[in-house]
Every structure is written in C-alpha cells, then in structure tokens.
C-alpha positions as a Python dict, from the first residue, in 0.01 Angstrom:
ca = {
    (1, 'M'): (0, 0, 0),
    (2, 'T'): (114, -340, 126),
    (3, 'A'): (250, -402, 474),
    (4, 'A'): (598, -455, 327),
    (5, 'E'): (582, -122, 144),
    (6, 'E'): (471, 53, 463),
    (7, 'G'): (763, -108, 647),
    (8, 'L'): (1008, 28, 391),
    (9, 'G'): (847, 370, 423),
    (10, 'D'): (904, 358, 799),
    (11, 'G'): (1268, 266, 739),
    (12, 'F'): (1320, 556, 501),
    (13, 'R'): (1145, 791, 742),
    (14, 'K'): (1374, 678, 1026),
    (15, 'L'): (1676, 718, 798),
    (16, 'D'): (1569, 1069, 696),
    (17, 'D'): (1504, 1166, 1059),
    (18, 'L'): (1844, 1041, 1171),
    (19, 'L'): (2024, 1214, 883),
    (20, 'L'): (1850, 1542, 959),
    (21, 'H'): (1936, 1509, 1327),
    (22, 'L'): (2300, 1433, 1246),
    (23, 'K'): (2330, 1728, 1007),
    (24, 'G'): (2180, 1957, 1269),
    (25, 'L'): (2420, 1837, 1536),
    (26, 'V'): (2721, 1886, 1309),
    (27, 'L'): (2612, 2236, 1208),
    (28, 'V'): (2540, 2344, 1565),
    (29, 'R'): (2871, 2201, 1686),
    (30, 'Q'): (3057, 2394, 1415),
    (31, 'A'): (2872, 2715, 1503),
    (32, 'R'): (2941, 2672, 1874),
    (33, 'E'): (3307, 2599, 1804),
    (34, 'R'): (3339, 2917, 1595),
    (35, 'R'): (3185, 3114, 1879),
    (36, 'G'): (3433, 2981, 2132),
    (37, 'A'): (3235, 2713, 2315),
    (38, 'E'): (3412, 2528, 2593),
    (39, 'E'): (3571, 2191, 2522),
    (40, 'G'): (3315, 2009, 2738),
    (41, 'E'): (3026, 2139, 2530),
    (42, 'L'): (3199, 2042, 2205),
    (43, 'L'): (3271, 1698, 2350),
    (44, 'M'): (2902, 1661, 2435),
    (45, 'Y'): (2811, 1731, 2072),
    (46, 'G'): (3081, 1489, 1954),
    (47, 'V'): (2942, 1209, 2171),
    (48, 'E'): (2590, 1268, 2040),
    (49, 'I'): (2716, 1282, 1680),
    (50, 'D'): (2888, 945, 1729),
    (51, 'R'): (2571, 798, 1883),
    (52, 'V'): (2355, 910, 1590),
    (53, 'R'): (2614, 784, 1339),
    (54, 'N'): (2605, 445, 1508),
    (55, 'Q'): (2225, 442, 1491),
    (56, 'L'): (2243, 523, 1121),
    (57, 'A'): (2495, 246, 1061),
    (58, 'R'): (2275, -7, 1242),
    (59, 'L'): (1970, 101, 1043),
    (60, 'V'): (2155, 75, 711),
    (61, 'R'): (2308, -263, 800),
    (62, 'S'): (1968, -405, 896),
    (63, 'G'): (1834, -281, 559),
    (64, 'P'): (1570, -457, 355),
    (65, 'A'): (1715, -801, 432),
    (66, 'D'): (1543, -794, 771),
    (67, 'R'): (1209, -694, 619),
    (68, 'S'): (965, -919, 443),
    (69, 'P'): (993, -895, 64),
    (70, 'A'): (733, -692, -128),
    (71, 'R'): (501, -892, -349),
}
C-alpha cells in the first residue's frame, strides 16, 4: 500500500469514527429525551452533536484535495 493510499484509509477511518460517534450521540439524546431528561442534559448532547457535525464537515471539506494524489 502506498503512503497516499494509507492516508486515504486514515481519512475514511476518521470519517467512520465521527459518524459512529454522531449516531450514538443522537440515539442517546433521543432516549434520554423520551425518559424525561432535564433540558440542561439535552442541551449538553445538542452542543456535542453540533461539535461532531462541524468536525465531520471540516473533514469532508478537506477531502482528497489536501492529500497527495495516488500513483
């Protein structure tokens, strides 16, 4: 595997990790909301969901253009 291919693999791994984290946060927030969690707790989840969404957006925007091309 070339260095460029390994770099893309790292990017996909980071993307997968962030997506899994985001899905987990959304599911837990929904479960806590259904069980009557306080507004402060739900707000905490909302802030973290926004933070992870922003990380995902930055990762997607940086995309392959910032990586060296595979040969």
